[in-house]
NUVEX-493282 format. One record per residue (C-alpha): residue in one letter; x, y, z. Coordinates in Angstrom, 1 decimal. Each point is the difference from the previous one (the first is absolute). Layout:
REM NUVEX-493282
site r->A; u->X; v->Y; w->Z
...
END
This chain:
REM NUVEX-493282
site r->M; u->0.0; v->0.0; w->0.0
site r->K; u->2.8; v->2.4; w->0.9
site r->K; u->1.7; v->-0.8; w->-3.4
site r->I; u->-3.2; v->0.9; w->-1.9
site r->V; u->-0.4; v->3.3; w->1.9
site r->S; u->3.6; v->0.9; w->-0.7
site r->L; u->-0.4; v->-0.7; w->-3.7
site r->L; u->-3.1; v->2.1; w->-0.2
site r->L; u->1.7; v->2.9; w->1.8
site r->A; u->3.0; v->-0.2; w->-2.3
site r->A; u->-2.3; v->0.1; w->-3.1
site r->A; u->-1.9; v->2.9; w->1.3
site r->M; u->3.2; v->2.0; w->0.7
site r->M; u->1.2; v->-0.7; w->-3.5
site r->L; u->-3.2; v->1.3; w->-1.5
site r->M; u->0.3; v->3.2; w->2.1
site r->V; u->3.6; v->0.6; w->-1.1
site r->A; u->-1.0; v->-0.5; w->-3.7
site r->G; u->-2.9; v->2.4; w->0.4
site r->C; u->2.1; v->2.7; w->1.6
site r->G; u->2.8; v->-0.4; w->-2.5
site r->G; u->-2.4; v->0.5; w->-2.9
site r->G; u->-1.5; v->3.1; w->1.5
site r->T; u->3.4; v->1.8; w->0.6
site r->E; u->1.5; v->-0.7; w->-3.4
site r->P; u->0.6; v->3.3; w->-1.8
site r->K; u->-2.2; v->0.9; w->-3.0
site r->S; u->2.0; v->-0.5; w->-3.2
site r->S; u->-0.1; v->2.3; w->-3.1
site r->G; u->2.6; v->-2.2; w->-1.7
site r->S; u->0.0; v->-1.9; w->-3.2
site r->G; u->-2.7; v->-2.4; w->0.9
site r->S; u->2.3; v->-3.0; w->0.0
site r->G; u->-0.2; v->-2.4; w->2.9
site r->S; u->-3.2; v->-1.2; w->1.8
site r->G; u->-2.1; v->2.7; w->1.5
site r->A; u->1.9; v->3.0; w->-1.4
site r->K; u->-2.3; v->2.9; w->-1.1
site r->Q; u->0.4; v->1.1; w->-3.6
site r->M; u->0.2; v->3.8; w->-0.4
site r->T; u->-2.6; v->1.4; w->-2.4
site r->M; u->1.0; v->3.3; w->-1.8
site r->G; u->-2.4; v->2.1; w->-2.1
site r->F; u->2.1; v->1.8; w->-2.6
site r->S; u->-1.2; v->2.7; w->-2.5
site r->Q; u->2.2; v->0.7; w->-3.0
site r->I; u->-0.6; v->3.1; w->-2.2
site r->G; u->0.2; v->-1.9; w->-3.3
site r->A; u->2.6; v->-1.0; w->-2.6
site r->E; u->1.0; v->3.3; w->-1.6
site r->S; u->3.7; v->-0.9; w->-0.6
site r->E; u->2.7; v->-2.6; w->0.1
site r->W; u->0.9; v->1.2; w->3.5
site r->R; u->-3.5; v->-0.5; w->1.3
site r->T; u->-0.2; v->-3.5; w->-1.4
site r->A; u->3.3; v->-0.8; w->1.8
site r->N; u->-1.3; v->1.5; w->3.2
site r->T; u->-3.2; v->-2.2; w->-0.1
site r->E; u->2.0; v->-3.1; w->-0.8
site r->S; u->2.4; v->0.6; w->2.9
site r->I; u->-2.9; v->0.4; w->2.4
site r->K; u->-1.8; v->-3.1; w->-1.2
site r->Q; u->3.1; v->-2.1; w->0.1
site r->A; u->1.1; v->1.2; w->3.4
site r->A; u->-3.5; v->-0.8; w->1.4
site r->K; u->0.3; v->-3.5; w->-1.4
site r->D; u->3.5; v->-0.5; w->1.4
site r->A; u->-1.0; v->1.3; w->3.4
site r->G; u->-3.2; v->-2.2; w->0.1
site r->V; u->-2.2; v->3.1; w->0.1
site r->K; u->-3.5; v->-0.2; w->-1.4
site r->L; u->-0.2; v->3.0; w->-2.4
site r->I; u->-3.4; v->1.4; w->-1.0
site r->F; u->1.0; v->2.1; w->-3.0
site r->S; u->-2.0; v->2.8; w->-1.6
site r->D; u->0.9; v->1.9; w->-3.2
site r->A; u->-1.4; v->3.5; w->0.2
site r->Q; u->0.5; v->0.7; w->-3.7
site r->Q; u->1.2; v->3.6; w->0.7
site r->K; u->-3.2; v->1.0; w->1.9
site r->Q; u->0.0; v->1.2; w->3.6
site r->E; u->-3.6; v->-1.0; w->0.5
site r->N; u->0.9; v->-3.6; w->-0.9
site r->Q; u->2.7; v->0.0; w->2.7
site r->I; u->-2.4; v->1.4; w->2.6
site r->K; u->-2.5; v->-2.7; w->-0.8
site r->A; u->2.8; v->-2.7; w->0.2
site r->I; u->1.1; v->1.3; w->3.5
site r->R; u->-3.5; v->-0.1; w->1.2
site r->S; u->-0.3; v->-3.6; w->-1.3
site r->F; u->3.1; v->-1.0; w->1.8
site r->I; u->-1.4; v->1.5; w->3.2
site r->A; u->-3.3; v->-2.0; w->-0.5
site r->Q; u->2.0; v->-3.2; w->-0.6
site r->G; u->1.9; v->0.6; w->3.3
site r->V; u->3.5; v->-0.2; w->-1.4
site r->D; u->2.9; v->0.2; w->2.4
site r->I; u->1.7; v->2.9; w->-1.7
site r->I; u->-0.6; v->2.3; w->-3.0
site r->A; u->2.7; v->1.4; w->-2.4
site r->F; u->-0.6; v->2.2; w->-3.0
site r->V; u->1.8; v->2.2; w->-2.6
site r->P; u->-2.0; v->3.3; w->0.1
site r->I; u->-0.8; v->1.3; w->-3.5
site r->V; u->0.0; v->3.6; w->1.3
site r->E; u->1.1; v->1.6; w->3.3
site r->T; u->-3.3; v->1.2; w->1.4
site r->G; u->-3.5; v->-1.3; w->0.7
site r->W; u->0.9; v->-3.0; w->2.2
site r->D; u->-1.0; v->1.3; w->3.5
site r->T; u->-3.5; v->-1.5; w->0.2
site r->V; u->0.7; v->-3.5; w->-1.2
site r->L; u->3.3; v->-0.3; w->2.0
site r->K; u->-2.0; v->1.2; w->3.1
site r->E; u->-2.3; v->-2.9; w->-0.7
site r->A; u->2.9; v->-2.4; w->-0.1
site r->K; u->1.4; v->1.4; w->3.3
site r->D; u->-3.4; v->-0.3; w->1.7
site r->A; u->-0.1; v->-3.7; w->-1.2
site r->K; u->3.5; v->-0.4; w->1.7
site r->I; u->1.6; v->-0.9; w->-3.4
site r->P; u->3.5; v->1.5; w->-0.4
site r->V; u->0.8; v->1.7; w->-3.3
site r->I; u->3.3; v->0.2; w->-2.0
site r->V; u->0.4; v->2.5; w->-2.7
site r->V; u->2.2; v->-1.3; w->-2.8
site r->D; u->2.2; v->1.8; w->-2.6
site r->R; u->-1.9; v->3.3; w->-0.2
site r->D; u->-0.9; v->2.5; w->2.7
site r->V; u->-3.2; v->1.3; w->1.6
site r->K; u->-1.1; v->3.2; w->1.6
site r->L; u->-2.2; v->-0.5; w->3.0
site r->G; u->-1.4; v->2.1; w->2.8
site r->D; u->1.1; v->-2.8; w->2.4
site r->D; u->3.1; v->-2.0; w->-0.8
site r->S; u->-0.9; v->-2.6; w->2.6
site r->L; u->-2.5; v->-1.4; w->-2.6
site r->Y; u->2.9; v->-2.0; w->-1.5
site r->V; u->2.8; v->-1.8; w->1.9
site r->A; u->2.8; v->0.2; w->-2.6
site r->K; u->0.9; v->1.1; w->-3.5
site r->I; u->2.4; v->-2.1; w->-1.9
site r->G; u->1.5; v->0.7; w->-3.4
site r->T; u->1.9; v->2.8; w->-1.6
site r->D; u->1.0; v->3.6; w->0.7
site r->S; u->-1.3; v->1.9; w->-3.0
site r->V; u->1.4; v->3.3; w->1.1
site r->A; u->3.5; v->-1.5; w->0.2
site r->E; u->-0.5; v->-1.4; w->-3.5
site r->G; u->-0.7; v->3.5; w->-1.3
site r->H; u->3.1; v->1.3; w->1.8
site r->K; u->2.1; v->-2.7; w->-1.6
site r->V; u->-1.3; v->0.7; w->-3.5
site r->F; u->1.0; v->3.7; w->0.0
site r->K; u->3.3; v->-0.7; w->1.8
site r->W; u->1.0; v->-2.6; w->-2.6
site r->L; u->-1.2; v->2.3; w->-2.9
site r->D; u->2.0; v->3.0; w->1.2
site r->E; u->3.2; v->-2.0; w->0.5
site r->Y; u->-0.5; v->-1.7; w->-3.4
site r->M; u->-0.5; v->3.3; w->-1.9
site r->T; u->3.0; v->1.5; w->1.7
site r->K; u->2.3; v->-3.0; w->-0.6
site r->Q; u->-1.1; v->-0.3; w->-3.6
site r->H; u->0.5; v->3.7; w->-0.6
site r->K; u->-3.5; v->0.2; w->-1.4
site r->Q; u->-1.2; v->3.4; w->-1.2
site r->P; u->-3.6; v->1.2; w->-0.2
site r->K; u->-1.4; v->0.1; w->-3.5
site r->D; u->-1.1; v->3.6; w->0.4
site r->G; u->3.3; v->1.0; w->1.6
site r->S; u->-1.4; v->1.0; w->3.4
site r->Q; u->-2.0; v->-2.7; w->1.8
site r->F; u->-0.6; v->-3.7; w->-0.3
site r->Q; u->-3.7; v->-0.4; w->-0.9
site r->V; u->-1.6; v->-2.8; w->2.0
site r->A; u->-3.2; v->-1.9; w->-0.9
site r->I; u->-1.6; v->-2.1; w->2.7
site r->L; u->-2.4; v->-3.0; w->-0.5
site r->E; u->-1.8; v->-0.1; w->3.3
site r->G; u->-1.7; v->-3.1; w->1.5
site r->T; u->-3.7; v->-0.4; w->0.9
site r->V; u->-1.5; v->3.3; w->1.2
site r->G; u->-0.4; v->0.0; w->3.9
site r->S; u->2.2; v->-3.1; w->0.5
site r->S; u->2.7; v->0.2; w->2.5
site r->P; u->2.8; v->-1.1; w->-2.4
site r->A; u->-0.9; v->2.8; w->-2.4
site r->L; u->-0.3; v->2.6; w->2.6
site r->R; u->3.1; v->-0.9; w->2.0
site r->R; u->2.3; v->-0.8; w->-2.9
site r->Q; u->-0.8; v->3.4; w->-1.5
site r->Q; u->0.5; v->1.6; w->3.4
site r->G; u->3.4; v->-1.8; w->0.5
site r->F; u->1.2; v->1.0; w->-3.5
site r->K; u->-1.0; v->3.7; w->0.4
site r->D; u->1.3; v->0.2; w->3.6
site r->E; u->3.4; v->-1.4; w->-1.1
site r->M; u->0.1; v->2.3; w->-3.0
site r->A; u->-0.9; v->3.1; w->2.1
site r->A; u->2.8; v->-0.9; w->2.6
site r->S; u->2.6; v->-0.5; w->-2.7
site r->S; u->2.7; v->2.6; w->-0.8
site r->N; u->-0.9; v->-0.7; w->-3.7
site r->A; u->-3.7; v->0.7; w->0.4
site r->G; u->0.1; v->2.8; w->-2.4
site r->K; u->1.2; v->-2.3; w->-2.8
site r->Y; u->-3.4; v->-1.9; w->-0.1
site r->N; u->-3.5; v->1.0; w->-1.1
site r->I; u->-3.0; v->-2.2; w->0.1
site r->I; u->-1.6; v->0.7; w->-3.4
site r->A; u->-2.8; v->-2.5; w->0.2
site r->S; u->-1.5; v->-2.4; w->2.6
site r->Q; u->-3.1; v->-2.2; w->-0.5
site r->T; u->-1.3; v->-3.3; w->1.2
site r->G; u->0.7; v->-3.1; w->-2.1
site r->E; u->-2.0; v->-2.1; w->2.6
site r->F; u->2.9; v->-2.4; w->0.5
site r->T; u->-0.8; v->-1.8; w->-3.2
site r->R; u->2.2; v->-0.5; w->-3.1
site r->Q; u->-2.8; v->0.9; w->-2.4
site r->K; u->-0.8; v->3.3; w->1.7
site r->G; u->3.7; v->0.8; w->0.4
site r->Q; u->0.3; v->-0.3; w->-3.7
site r->E; u->-3.0; v->2.2; w->-0.7
site r->V; u->1.0; v->2.8; w->2.4
site r->M; u->3.6; v->-0.1; w->-1.3
site r->E; u->-1.4; v->0.4; w->-3.6
site r->S; u->-1.8; v->3.1; w->1.2
site r->F; u->3.1; v->1.4; w->1.7
site r->L; u->2.0; v->-0.4; w->-3.2
site r->K; u->-2.8; v->1.7; w->-2.1
site r->S; u->0.1; v->2.9; w->2.4
site r->Y; u->3.7; v->0.3; w->0.7
site r->G; u->1.7; v->-1.9; w->-2.8
site r->N; u->3.7; v->-0.4; w->0.5
site r->K; u->0.2; v->2.5; w->2.9
site r->I; u->-0.4; v->-2.8; w->2.6
site r->D; u->3.4; v->-0.9; w->1.5
site r->V; u->-1.1; v->-2.4; w->2.8
site r->L; u->-2.9; v->-2.3; w->0.6
site r->F; u->-0.8; v->-1.1; w->3.5
site r->A; u->-2.6; v->-2.8; w->0.1
site r->H; u->-1.6; v->-0.9; w->3.3
site r->N; u->0.3; v->-3.7; w->-1.0
site r->D; u->1.8; v->-2.1; w->-2.6
site r->D; u->-3.1; v->-1.0; w->-1.9
site r->M; u->-0.8; v->3.6; w->-0.9
site r->A; u->3.7; v->0.5; w->-1.0
site r->L; u->-0.3; v->-3.0; w->-2.3
site r->G; u->-3.1; v->1.4; w->-1.6
site r->A; u->1.8; v->3.4; w->-0.3
site r->I; u->2.9; v->-1.6; w->-1.8
site r->Q; u->-2.3; v->-1.3; w->-2.7
site r->A; u->-1.4; v->3.6; w->-0.4
site r->I; u->3.5; v->1.5; w->-0.2
site r->E; u->1.1; v->-2.5; w->-2.6
site r->A; u->-3.2; v->0.5; w->-2.1
site r->A; u->0.9; v->3.7; w->0.0
site r->G; u->3.4; v->-0.7; w->-1.6
site r->M; u->2.0; v->0.6; w->3.2
site r->K; u->2.4; v->-2.2; w->1.9
site r->P; u->-1.2; v->-0.7; w->3.6
site r->G; u->2.9; v->-0.1; w->2.5
site r->K; u->2.0; v->2.3; w->-2.3
site r->D; u->-2.1; v->2.9; w->-1.2
site r->I; u->-2.0; v->-0.2; w->3.2
site r->T; u->1.5; v->-1.3; w->3.3
site r->I; u->-2.5; v->-2.4; w->1.6
site r->V; u->-0.2; v->-1.0; w->3.6
site r->S; u->-2.8; v->-1.9; w->1.6
site r->I; u->-1.0; v->-1.9; w->3.2
site r->D; u->-0.7; v->-3.7; w->0.6
site r->G; u->2.9; v->-2.1; w->-1.3
site r->V; u->-2.0; v->-2.6; w->-2.2
site r->K; u->1.8; v->-2.2; w->-2.5
site r->G; u->-1.5; v->1.9; w->-2.9
site r->I; u->1.8; v->3.3; w->0.9
site r->F; u->3.3; v->-1.9; w->0.5
site r->Q; u->-0.2; v->-1.3; w->-3.5
site r->A; u->-0.8; v->3.5; w->-1.3
site r->M; u->3.1; v->1.3; w->1.8
site r->I; u->2.1; v->-2.8; w->-1.6
site r->D; u->-1.4; v->1.1; w->-3.4
site r->G; u->1.1; v->3.5; w->0.8
site r->K; u->-3.6; v->1.3; w->0.1
site r->S; u->-0.2; v->1.0; w->3.7
site r->N; u->2.6; v->1.3; w->2.5
site r->C; u->-1.0; v->-1.0; w->3.6
site r->T; u->-2.6; v->-1.6; w->2.2
site r->V; u->-0.4; v->0.5; w->3.7
site r->E; u->-1.2; v->-3.2; w->1.6
site r->C; u->-3.4; v->-0.4; w->1.7
site r->N; u->0.1; v->-3.5; w->1.3
site r->P; u->-3.3; v->-1.9; w->-0.6
site r->L; u->1.1; v->-3.2; w->1.8
site r->Q; u->-1.8; v->1.0; w->3.2
site r->G; u->-1.8; v->-3.3; w->0.7
site r->P; u->2.5; v->-1.6; w->2.5
site r->L; u->0.2; v->3.2; w->2.0
site r->L; u->-3.8; v->0.3; w->0.0
site r->M; u->-0.5; v->-3.5; w->1.4
site r->E; u->2.8; v->0.4; w->2.5
site r->T; u->-1.5; v->3.3; w->1.3
site r->A; u->-3.5; v->-1.5; w->0.1
site r->K; u->1.1; v->-2.9; w->2.1
site r->K; u->1.8; v->2.3; w->2.4
site r->I; u->-3.1; v->2.1; w->0.4
site r->L; u->-2.3; v->-2.9; w->0.7
site r->A; u->2.5; v->-1.4; w->2.5
site r->G; u->-0.1; v->3.2; w->1.9
site r->Q; u->3.5; v->1.1; w->-0.9
site r->K; u->0.8; v->3.7; w->-0.5
site r->V; u->0.7; v->1.0; w->-3.6
site r->D; u->1.3; v->3.3; w->-1.5
site r->K; u->-2.7; v->2.2; w->-1.4
site r->L; u->2.0; v->0.4; w->-3.2
site r->V; u->1.9; v->-3.0; w->-1.5
site r->Y; u->1.9; v->0.7; w->-3.3
site r->V; u->1.5; v->-2.6; w->-2.4
site r->E; u->3.5; v->0.6; w->-1.4
site r->E; u->0.3; v->1.8; w->-3.3
site r->G; u->2.9; v->1.1; w->-2.3
site r->V; u->0.8; v->2.2; w->-3.0
site r->F; u->0.9; v->-1.6; w->-3.3
site r->P; u->1.6; v->2.1; w->-2.8
site r->S; u->0.2; v->-1.3; w->-3.5
site r->D; u->3.7; v->-1.0; w->0.3
site r->K; u->-1.0; v->-2.6; w->2.6
site r->A; u->-3.1; v->-1.4; w->-1.8
site r->A; u->1.7; v->-2.9; w->-1.9
site r->E; u->1.7; v->-1.2; w->3.2
site r->V; u->-3.2; v->0.2; w->2.2
site r->L; u->-2.7; v->-1.2; w->-2.4
site r->P; u->0.7; v->-3.7; w->0.3
site r->S; u->-0.6; v->0.2; w->3.8
site r->R; u->-3.3; v->2.0; w->-0.2
site r->K; u->-3.0; v->-1.9; w->1.4
site r->Y; u->-2.6; v->2.3; w->-1.5
END
């Protein structure tokens, strides 16, 4: 009888230990591997697929989610802010663990992000920037520094024009044409700001004049169309083209060639992104420099999301590394480009 009682007590104690152990095990936001691990669900809204860069950005995020074991609910906004707002509300309704999105424009997000905060769903802003009345509506912004990219463009341009002993076509100032990105988008606003600020601060500021500046909507086709109109208005007066992204620069190159001019020679071309297409254009002597805007943000996004859900502190701004690639480095660098 004593033996039976002892066995029953031992069994009861084992059940109690197992129950306590299960209750104190920390909640996992990991990859979902292993029994009982909770898979993280992320709602992600992308702006669309307007360029080679954006396609690489999307692929990076999808692959990183797969590698990290994250369930990704993906939404393509097709360049419409209202579609992104609907997607974010859908993510909230589905009870995702975390929301990430690339904002099409800077403003107009306060209401929907307040809804996410009220639902206790953390938000990560990716790639572009937002302007909010309350910055606590998002936990972190990861991606690129668009102002710094604009700084780099003018700094490289001024050094290049000096080293090459370039002279303005009209004898006094270099005439600069600018192909801007999507109106109201943070890259367009901040790349322009960075370029102008660096130019204003330069001891050579008086050597440059912005003769034309118009949106090419970050697309190759629109970049070609706007460059055609620039050339009709200003002909061979243009010394420099600054394109807010490589795709618009590639479109502009077609327009310049169609006008009987030599891109990269008759007009110095510098753009931002660093996609393979512009590297090939530099190798062909049709462009002069690209400032990198790194689209491979997926691994950093997944790493940041997991830290947030684990209760770890993350920096409000987390930037990826970026470089500057002039044409004389293009052939060396192209084989290693991933986008």
